[in-house]
C-alpha positions as CSV (number, residue, x, y, z in Angstrom):
1,X,23.8,13.5,2.2
2,X,25.6,10.2,2.2
3,X,23.6,7.6,0.2
4,X,26.2,4.8,0.5
5,X,25.0,1.8,2.4
6,X,27.8,2.0,4.9
7,X,29.8,4.9,6.1
8,X,33.0,3.2,5.3
9,X,33.7,2.0,8.9
10,X,33.5,-1.8,9.0
11,X,32.6,-1.7,12.6
12,X,29.3,0.0,11.8
13,X,28.2,-2.6,9.3
14,X,26.5,-5.0,11.8
15,X,24.5,-2.1,13.2
16,X,23.1,-1.5,9.7
17,X,22.0,-5.0,9.2
18,X,19.1,-4.9,11.6
19,X,17.4,-1.9,10.0
20,X,18.0,-3.3,6.5
21,X,16.5,-6.6,7.7
22,X,13.5,-4.9,9.0
23,X,13.0,-3.0,5.8
24,X,13.3,-6.3,4.0
25,X,10.7,-7.9,6.3
26,X,8.3,-5.0,5.7
27,X,8.6,-5.5,2.0
28,X,7.7,-9.2,2.4
29,X,4.7,-8.3,4.4
30,X,3.5,-5.6,2.0
31,X,4.0,-7.9,-1.0
32,X,1.9,-10.5,0.6
33,X,-1.1,-8.0,0.5
34,X,-1.2,-8.5,-3.3
35,X,-1.9,-11.6,-5.4
36,X,-1.0,-14.4,-5.6
37,X,-1.2,-14.4,-1.7
38,X,-3.8,-11.6,-1.4
39,X,-3.4,-11.3,2.4
40,X,-5.3,-7.9,2.4
41,X,-5.5,-7.4,6.2
42,X,-1.7,-6.9,6.2
43,X,-2.3,-3.6,4.3
44,X,-3.3,-2.0,7.6
45,X,-0.1,-2.9,9.4
46,X,2.7,-3.8,6.9
47,X,4.0,-0.3,6.5
48,X,3.9,0.8,10.2
49,X,7.4,-0.6,11.0
50,X,8.9,1.0,7.9
51,X,7.4,4.4,8.8
52,X,8.7,4.2,12.4
53,X,12.1,2.9,11.2
54,X,12.8,5.5,8.6
55,X,11.3,8.5,10.4
56,X,13.5,7.7,13.4
57,X,16.6,6.6,11.4
58,X,18.6,9.7,12.3
59,X,19.8,10.8,8.9
60,X,18.1,11.5,5.5
61,X,20.7,9.2,3.8
62,X,19.9,6.3,6.0
63,X,16.1,6.8,5.6
64,X,16.5,7.0,1.8
65,X,18.5,3.7,1.5
66,X,16.1,1.9,3.9
67,X,13.2,3.1,1.8
68,X,15.0,2.0,-1.4
69,X,15.7,-1.5,0.0
70,X,12.1,-1.8,0.9
71,X,10.9,-0.6,-2.5
72,X,13.3,-2.8,-4.5
73,X,12.3,-6.0,-2.6
74,X,8.6,-5.1,-2.7
75,X,8.4,-4.4,-6.4
76,X,10.7,-7.3,-7.3
77,X,8.2,-9.6,-5.5
78,X,5.0,-8.0,-6.8
79,X,6.2,-7.9,-10.4
80,X,7.6,-11.4,-10.2
81,X,5.9,-12.3,-13.4
82,X,8.0,-9.8,-15.5
83,X,11.2,-11.8,-15.8
84,X,9.6,-15.1,-17.0
85,X,7.4,-13.1,-19.4
86,X,10.3,-11.3,-21.2
87,X,12.3,-14.5,-21.0
88,X,9.6,-16.7,-22.7
89,X,8.0,-14.2,-25.1
90,X,10.7,-11.6,-25.5
91,X,13.5,-14.1,-26.2
92,X,15.8,-12.6,-23.6
93,X,18.3,-14.8,-21.7
94,X,17.7,-15.2,-18.0
95,X,20.4,-12.7,-16.9
96,X,18.9,-10.0,-19.2
97,X,15.3,-10.8,-18.1
98,X,16.2,-10.6,-14.4
99,X,18.1,-7.4,-15.2
100,X,14.9,-5.9,-16.8
101,X,13.0,-6.7,-13.6
102,X,15.8,-5.2,-11.4
103,X,15.9,-2.1,-13.5
104,X,12.2,-1.5,-13.2
105,X,12.2,-2.3,-9.5
106,X,15.1,0.1,-9.0
107,X,13.1,2.9,-10.6
108,X,10.0,2.2,-8.7
109,X,11.9,1.9,-5.4
110,X,12.8,5.6,-5.7
111,X,9.3,6.5,-4.6
112,X,9.3,4.8,-1.2
113,X,12.9,6.0,-0.9
114,X,11.8,9.6,-1.3
115,X,8.9,9.0,1.0
116,X,11.3,7.7,3.7
117,X,13.6,10.6,3.2
118,X,10.9,13.2,3.5
119,X,9.2,11.8,6.6
120,X,12.6,11.6,8.3
121,X,13.2,15.3,7.7
122,X,9.7,16.2,8.9
123,X,10.0,14.1,12.0
124,X,13.5,15.5,12.7
125,X,12.0,19.0,12.6
126,X,9.2,18.0,15.0
127,X,6.4,17.9,12.4
128,X,3.5,15.6,12.9
129,X,3.4,12.6,10.5
130,X,-0.2,11.5,11.2
131,X,-1.6,13.2,8.0
132,X,1.7,14.3,6.4
133,X,2.9,10.7,5.8
134,X,-0.3,9.5,4.1
135,X,-0.5,12.6,1.9
136,X,3.2,12.3,0.9
137,X,2.8,8.6,0.1
138,X,-0.4,9.2,-1.9
139,X,1.1,12.1,-3.7
140,X,4.1,10.0,-4.8
141,X,1.7,7.2,-5.9
142,X,0.0,9.7,-8.1
143,X,3.3,10.9,-9.6
144,X,4.2,7.2,-10.3
145,X,0.9,6.8,-12.1
146,X,1.6,9.8,-14.4
147,X,5.4,10.0,-14.9
148,X,6.9,8.3,-18.0
149,X,3.5,7.3,-19.4
150,X,2.5,6.0,-15.9
151,X,2.8,2.8,-14.0
152,X,0.0,2.6,-11.3
153,X,0.5,-1.1,-10.7
154,X,0.1,-2.3,-7.1
155,X,-1.0,1.0,-5.6
156,X,-1.6,0.5,-1.9
157,X,-5.4,0.7,-2.2
158,X,-5.5,-2.1,-4.8
159,X,-4.8,-4.5,-2.0
160,X,-8.4,-4.1,-0.8
161,X,-9.9,-5.1,-4.2
162,X,-11.3,-8.5,-2.8
163,X,-13.3,-6.7,-0.1
164,X,-16.1,-4.7,-1.8
165,X,-17.3,-3.2,1.5
166,X,-14.0,-1.4,2.1
167,X,-13.5,0.1,-1.4
168,X,-16.9,1.8,-2.1
169,X,-15.4,5.3,-1.3
170,X,-13.4,4.9,-4.5
171,X,-16.4,6.5,-6.2
172,X,-15.4,9.8,-4.6
173,X,-11.5,9.8,-4.6
174,X,-10.5,6.8,-6.5
175,X,-8.0,4.2,-5.3
176,X,-5.9,7.1,-4.0
177,X,-8.4,7.7,-1.2
178,X,-8.0,4.1,-0.1
179,X,-4.2,4.4,-0.2
180,X,-4.4,7.5,2.0
181,X,-6.7,5.8,4.5
182,X,-4.4,2.8,4.7
183,X,-1.4,5.0,5.3
184,X,-3.4,6.8,8.1
185,X,-3.7,3.5,9.9
186,X,-0.1,2.5,9.4
187,X,1.2,5.9,10.5
188,X,-1.1,5.8,13.6
189,X,0.4,2.5,14.6
190,X,3.9,3.7,14.0
191,X,3.4,6.8,16.1
192,X,0.3,6.3,18.3
193,X,0.6,9.6,20.2
194,X,-0.7,10.2,23.7
195,X,-3.4,7.8,24.9
196,X,-3.3,6.1,21.5
197,X,-5.3,9.0,20.0
198,X,-4.0,8.5,16.5
199,X,-5.0,4.8,16.2
200,X,-8.4,5.7,17.6
201,X,-8.8,8.4,15.0
202,X,-7.7,6.0,12.2
203,X,-10.1,3.4,13.4
204,X,-12.9,5.9,13.4
205,X,-12.0,6.8,9.8
206,X,-12.2,3.2,8.7
207,X,-15.5,2.7,10.5
208,X,-16.9,5.6,8.5
209,X,-15.5,4.1,5.3
210,X,-17.1,0.8,6.1
211,X,-20.4,2.4,7.0
212,X,-20.3,4.3,3.7
213,X,-19.6,1.1,1.9
214,X,-22.6,-0.7,3.5
215,X,-24.9,2.2,2.6
216,X,-23.7,2.4,-1.0
217,X,-23.9,-1.3,-1.6
218,X,-27.4,-1.5,-0.2
219,X,-28.5,1.5,-2.3
220,X,-26.9,0.1,-5.5
221,X,-28.4,-3.3,-5.1
222,X,-31.8,-1.7,-5.2
223,X,-30.9,0.2,-8.3
224,X,-29.4,-2.9,-10.0
225,X,-32.6,-4.8,-9.5
226,X,-34.4,-2.3,-11.6
227,X,-31.7,-1.5,-14.1
228,X,-31.8,-2.7,-17.8
229,X,-29.4,-5.5,-18.6
230,X,-27.3,-6.6,-21.5
231,X,-26.8,-10.3,-22.1
232,X,-23.1,-11.0,-22.7
233,X,-21.2,-14.1,-23.6
234,X,-17.6,-13.6,-22.6
235,X,-15.3,-15.8,-24.7
236,X,-12.0,-17.2,-23.3
237,X,-10.3,-18.9,-26.2
238,X,-7.1,-20.0,-24.3
239,X,-5.0,-19.8,-27.4
240,X,-1.2,-20.1,-26.9
241,X,0.2,-16.6,-27.9
242,X,3.4,-18.1,-29.3
243,X,1.5,-20.3,-31.7
244,X,-1.5,-18.1,-32.8
245,X,0.4,-16.6,-35.8
246,X,1.2,-20.0,-37.2
247,X,-0.8,-20.2,-40.5
248,X,-1.7,-23.8,-39.7
249,X,-3.2,-22.6,-36.4
250,X,-5.5,-20.0,-38.0
251,X,-8.4,-22.3,-38.8
252,X,-8.1,-24.0,-35.4
253,X,-8.4,-20.6,-33.7
254,X,-11.7,-19.7,-35.5
255,X,-13.1,-23.2,-34.8
256,X,-12.3,-22.8,-31.1
257,X,-14.2,-19.5,-30.8
258,X,-17.1,-21.0,-32.9
259,X,-17.4,-23.9,-30.5
260,X,-17.5,-21.5,-27.5
261,X,-20.2,-19.4,-29.2
262,X,-22.3,-22.4,-30.1
263,X,-21.9,-23.7,-26.5
264,X,-23.3,-20.5,-25.1
265,X,-26.1,-20.2,-27.6
266,X,-27.2,-23.8,-26.8
267,X,-27.1,-23.3,-23.1
268,X,-28.7,-19.8,-23.3
269,X,-31.0,-19.7,-26.4
270,X,-31.7,-16.3,-27.8
271,X,-34.9,-14.7,-26.6
272,X,-35.1,-11.6,-28.8
273,X,-33.0,-9.4,-26.4
274,X,-29.9,-7.5,-27.4
275,X,-26.9,-9.6,-26.9
276,X,-23.1,-9.3,-27.2
277,X,-20.2,-11.7,-27.6
278,X,-17.0,-10.3,-26.2
279,X,-13.7,-11.6,-27.6
280,X,-10.3,-11.1,-26.0
281,X,-7.6,-8.7,-27.2
282,X,-6.1,-9.5,-30.6
283,X,-8.2,-12.7,-30.7
284,X,-7.9,-13.1,-34.5
285,X,-4.6,-14.4,-35.8
286,X,-5.0,-12.1,-38.9
287,X,-5.9,-8.6,-39.8
288,X,-9.6,-8.4,-39.7
289,X,-11.3,-6.7,-42.7
290,X,-7.9,-6.7,-44.4
291,X,-7.4,-10.4,-45.1
292,X,-10.3,-11.6,-47.2
293,X,-10.5,-15.4,-46.6
294,X,-10.3,-15.5,-42.8
295,X,-12.4,-12.4,-42.4
296,X,-15.1,-14.1,-44.5
297,X,-15.0,-17.1,-42.2
298,X,-15.3,-15.0,-39.1
299,X,-18.2,-13.0,-40.4
300,X,-20.0,-16.2,-41.3
301,X,-19.6,-17.3,-37.6
302,X,-21.1,-13.9,-36.5
303,X,-24.0,-14.2,-39.0
304,X,-24.8,-17.7,-37.8
305,X,-24.9,-16.6,-34.2
306,X,-27.3,-13.7,-35.0
307,X,-25.6,-11.7,-32.2
308,X,-23.5,-8.5,-31.9
309,X,-19.8,-9.2,-31.4
310,X,-16.9,-7.0,-30.1
311,X,-13.8,-8.6,-31.6
312,X,-10.2,-7.8,-30.7
313,X,-7.9,-7.9,-33.7
314,X,-4.7,-6.3,-35.0
315,X,-5.1,-3.7,-37.7
316,X,-2.9,-1.7,-40.0
317,X,-3.1,1.3,-42.2
318,X,-0.8,2.8,-44.9
319,X,-0.4,6.5,-45.3
320,X,0.1,8.4,-48.6
321,X,3.9,7.6,-48.3
322,X,3.1,3.9,-47.9
323,X,4.3,4.1,-44.2
324,X,2.8,1.2,-42.2
325,X,1.0,1.9,-38.9
326,X,-0.1,-1.0,-36.7
327,X,-3.1,-0.7,-34.3
328,X,-4.4,-2.9,-31.5
329,X,-8.1,-2.6,-32.4
330,X,-11.6,-3.6,-31.3
331,X,-14.3,-4.1,-33.8
332,X,-18.1,-3.8,-33.1
333,X,-19.9,-6.0,-35.6
334,X,-23.7,-6.4,-35.9
335,X,-25.5,-9.8,-36.4
336,X,-25.5,-9.3,-40.2
337,X,-21.7,-9.1,-40.2
338,X,-21.7,-5.3,-40.8
339,X,-19.0,-3.3,-39.1
340,X,-20.6,-0.7,-36.9
341,X,-17.6,1.0,-35.4
342,X,-14.0,0.5,-34.3
343,X,-11.8,1.5,-31.4
344,X,-8.0,1.6,-31.4
345,X,-6.0,1.2,-28.3
346,X,-4.8,4.7,-27.2
347,X,-2.5,4.0,-24.2
348,X,0.1,1.6,-25.4
349,X,2.4,-0.5,-23.2
350,X,6.0,1.0,-23.2
351,X,8.6,-1.6,-24.3
352,X,5.7,-4.0,-25.1
353,X,4.0,-2.2,-27.9
354,X,6.4,0.6,-28.6
355,X,9.9,1.7,-27.6
356,X,9.8,5.0,-25.8
357,X,12.5,7.6,-26.5
358,X,13.9,5.5,-29.3
359,X,14.8,8.7,-31.3
360,X,17.0,9.8,-28.4
361,X,18.3,6.4,-27.5
362,X,18.4,4.3,-30.7
363,X,20.3,1.5,-29.0
364,X,17.1,0.6,-27.1
365,X,15.6,-1.0,-30.2
366,X,18.6,-3.3,-30.4
367,X,18.2,-4.7,-26.9
368,X,14.4,-4.5,-26.5
369,X,12.1,-6.2,-29.0
370,X,8.4,-5.2,-28.4
371,X,5.5,-7.4,-29.4
372,X,4.9,-4.9,-32.2
373,X,5.5,-1.3,-33.1
374,X,2.0,-0.1,-32.6
375,X,0.5,3.4,-33.1
376,X,-1.7,4.9,-30.4
377,X,-5.3,5.3,-31.6
378,X,-7.3,8.5,-31.7
379,X,-10.8,7.2,-32.3
380,X,-13.7,8.1,-29.9
381,X,-13.7,5.9,-26.8
382,X,-17.4,4.9,-26.9
383,X,-19.0,2.6,-29.4
384,X,-22.8,2.5,-29.8
385,X,-24.5,-0.9,-29.4
386,X,-28.0,0.1,-30.3
387,X,-29.0,2.3,-27.3
388,X,-26.1,1.3,-25.1
389,X,-22.7,3.1,-24.9
390,X,-20.0,0.5,-24.9
391,X,-16.3,1.4,-24.0
392,X,-13.6,-1.1,-24.9
393,X,-10.6,-1.0,-22.6
394,X,-7.8,-3.0,-24.3
395,X,-5.4,-4.7,-21.8
396,X,-3.2,-2.0,-20.2
397,X,-5.9,0.6,-20.6
398,X,-7.9,-0.9,-17.7
399,X,-5.0,0.0,-15.4
400,X,-5.7,3.8,-15.9
401,X,-8.8,5.3,-14.4
402,X,-8.6,8.4,-16.7
403,X,-9.4,6.3,-19.8
404,X,-12.6,4.9,-18.2
405,X,-13.5,8.4,-16.9
406,X,-13.2,9.8,-20.4
407,X,-15.4,7.1,-21.7
408,X,-18.0,7.5,-18.9
409,X,-18.2,11.2,-19.5
410,X,-18.8,10.5,-23.2
411,X,-21.8,8.3,-22.4
412,X,-20.4,4.8,-21.7
413,X,-22.8,2.5,-19.7
414,X,-20.7,-0.6,-20.0
415,X,-16.9,-1.1,-19.8
416,X,-15.6,-4.0,-21.8
417,X,-12.0,-5.1,-21.0
418,X,-10.3,-7.1,-23.7
419,X,-6.9,-8.6,-22.7
420,X,-4.4,-11.3,-23.3
421,X,-3.0,-12.3,-19.9
422,X,-1.3,-15.4,-21.2
423,X,2.0,-13.5,-20.9
424,X,1.7,-13.7,-17.1
425,X,1.6,-17.5,-17.1
426,X,0.6,-19.1,-13.8
427,X,1.6,-16.2,-11.6
428,X,-0.1,-13.5,-9.6
429,X,-0.2,-11.3,-12.7
430,X,-3.7,-12.2,-14.0
431,X,-5.3,-11.6,-10.6
432,X,-3.4,-8.3,-10.1
433,X,-4.6,-7.2,-13.5
434,X,-8.2,-8.2,-12.7
435,X,-8.1,-6.0,-9.5
436,X,-7.9,-2.8,-11.7
437,X,-11.2,-3.7,-13.3
438,X,-12.8,-4.1,-9.9
439,X,-11.8,-0.5,-9.1
440,X,-13.0,0.8,-12.4
441,X,-16.5,-0.7,-11.7
442,X,-16.6,1.0,-8.3
443,X,-15.1,4.3,-9.3
444,X,-17.6,4.9,-12.1
445,X,-20.5,2.6,-11.0
446,X,-20.5,0.7,-14.3
447,X,-20.6,-3.0,-14.9
448,X,-17.4,-4.4,-16.3
449,X,-17.3,-7.4,-18.6
450,X,-13.8,-8.8,-19.0
451,X,-12.6,-11.2,-21.7
452,X,-9.0,-12.6,-21.1
453,X,-7.5,-15.1,-23.5
454,X,-6.4,-17.5,-20.8
455,X,-8.3,-15.9,-17.9
456,X,-9.4,-14.5,-15.6
457,X,-12.5,-13.5,-17.5
458,X,-15.2,-12.0,-15.4
459,X,-18.5,-10.1,-15.0
460,X,-18.1,-7.3,-12.3
461,X,-21.0,-5.5,-10.9
462,X,-21.0,-1.7,-10.2
463,X,-20.5,-2.5,-6.6
464,X,-17.2,-4.2,-7.3
465,X,-18.6,-7.6,-6.6
466,X,-17.3,-10.4,-8.9
467,X,-20.6,-11.8,-10.1
468,X,-18.9,-14.4,-12.3
469,X,-15.3,-15.4,-13.1
470,X,-13.7,-18.1,-15.2
471,X,-11.0,-20.7,-14.3
472,X,-7.5,-20.1,-15.6
473,X,-6.0,-21.8,-18.7
474,X,-9.1,-23.5,-20.1
475,X,-11.3,-22.6,-23.0
476,X,-14.4,-21.2,-21.4
477,X,-17.5,-19.0,-22.0
478,X,-19.1,-17.0,-19.3
479,X,-22.7,-16.0,-19.7
480,X,-24.2,-13.2,-17.7
481,X,-26.5,-10.2,-17.8
482,X,-24.7,-6.9,-17.1
483,X,-26.7,-4.2,-15.4
484,X,-26.5,-0.9,-17.2
485,X,-26.3,2.2,-15.0
486,X,-26.1,5.8,-16.0
487,X,-25.2,9.0,-14.1
488,X,-21.8,10.2,-12.9
489,X,-20.0,9.6,-9.6
490,X,-18.1,12.3,-7.8
491,X,-14.9,10.6,-9.1
492,X,-16.2,10.7,-12.7
493,X,-17.0,14.5,-12.3
494,X,-14.0,15.5,-10.3
495,X,-11.3,13.0,-11.4
496,X,-8.2,12.8,-9.3
497,X,-8.9,15.9,-7.2
498,X,-8.0,14.0,-4.0
499,X,-4.7,12.7,-5.4
500,X,-3.8,16.2,-6.7
501,X,-4.5,17.6,-3.3
502,X,-2.1,15.1,-1.8
503,X,0.4,16.2,-4.5
504,X,0.0,19.8,-3.4
505,X,0.6,18.7,0.2
506,X,3.7,16.7,-0.9
507,X,5.1,19.9,-2.5
508,X,4.4,21.8,0.7
509,X,6.3,19.3,2.8
510,X,9.2,19.2,0.4
511,X,9.5,23.0,1.1
512,X,8.9,22.4,4.8
513,X,11.7,19.8,4.9
514,X,14.3,21.8,3.0
515,X,13.6,25.6,3.2
516,X,15.2,27.4,6.1
517,X,12.1,29.6,6.5
518,X,10.2,26.7,8.1
519,X,12.9,25.7,10.6
520,X,11.9,28.6,12.9
521,X,8.2,28.4,12.4
522,X,5.6,26.5,14.4
523,X,2.1,25.9,13.2
524,X,-0.5,23.2,12.4
525,X,2.2,20.8,11.3
526,X,4.1,21.0,14.5
527,X,3.9,17.9,16.5
528,X,2.4,18.4,20.0
529,X,1.6,14.7,20.5
530,X,5.0,13.7,21.8
531,X,5.8,11.5,18.8
């Protein structure tokens, strides 16, 4: 298989420019689905030209490179915030920062490239793509979410996060079910079949999903009206991450949070109900309960408020050999200043909080400087706030549904996201990150309270509706009452069964595309629609 961009004949180069340009254009359309633009209707059509182009490209090599070009451009655009982030906070020069983005985009581009290669082979053999292409795409998204610690950023279904009506079926199959359904529509438009039967079937599927969404939202709104609620003050300190560890800045940080707490208590006086203040990730510029003087000041603030607090703070521990372990922690503290429980972040950010494979590739530590060499936590995922199960999700953990699922199965009734999205700056990153929390709310039918240092802080209902959200880059406090639901959704009980089914189908079609046995067989995968 020739994977070079051109066959070596200069006369063929111009004929390659049109397909490459079309792949580039599809990447632009698909990137526009996600924040900052958020043009979600494009999710139904943006991939159709790519599917038609690559399936009919004539050779696996050409399909692969068209898919790679698409993927590289798409991920470079969606992850536009990465280069400025590592430039500003990682200290890398611009060439190295852009190189880091290019390296990640190149890896992620392999997934649409493999998708394109497979559908070309299936189409060449006369197989129908109507269900095959969506299953292959979804199976590859699932692999991307698992491999190398996982990176499920900007999965296709996430593009629908702003439209609660269309994402309610995530409580059965997660975001992967939405990705599959969107690919069904795109594939139907690429290969409509006789009498446009495939677009008609895809439209019927989406009408069913919309009807399901309407029924579920109506049902849940009735339950939410009767559900117990927890009053929450969501703190957004808006502290510059590059200054917070300055000793002269420490007192100012505590004063900022104290002012926000007093502002909320003044506007919403206590009425004897259980109440919680939610702080962002690593909000304290010191090691809470390890540094006496600033810890005493913070506990006095908590005692004065007479409210429970969930405080994000770095933590450390020394083993018997005096080896230091750092943790990204969340402390639940009662109104008297007593520590009730603690959670340590379990799913760390590769290259941000640790350097993966450093024992095999020690040179990585010389060119990549993470924010800290953290240790993954092993503490239980659910903290008890009186009679309420509370599950902290620290930053990157909100991206992964399996972490929320584990917490819900352990009794969590409220998901509390603590993050510091200041790293993203004024980009689409904060809104992209928020979209994951919307899906966690729908998948598990839990309220999500989200405290982000510079925004976007939010209260998200179990329907996926943003009840309240903060402006960006200002000190702010959100006050709301989070409905507490119990019970388990199909997705909570079954997990990623739908995605794993697509993965099984993916493996089958790999065999179908490359094993000689299938070349002489006809069956349910044979295309009789005249694609």
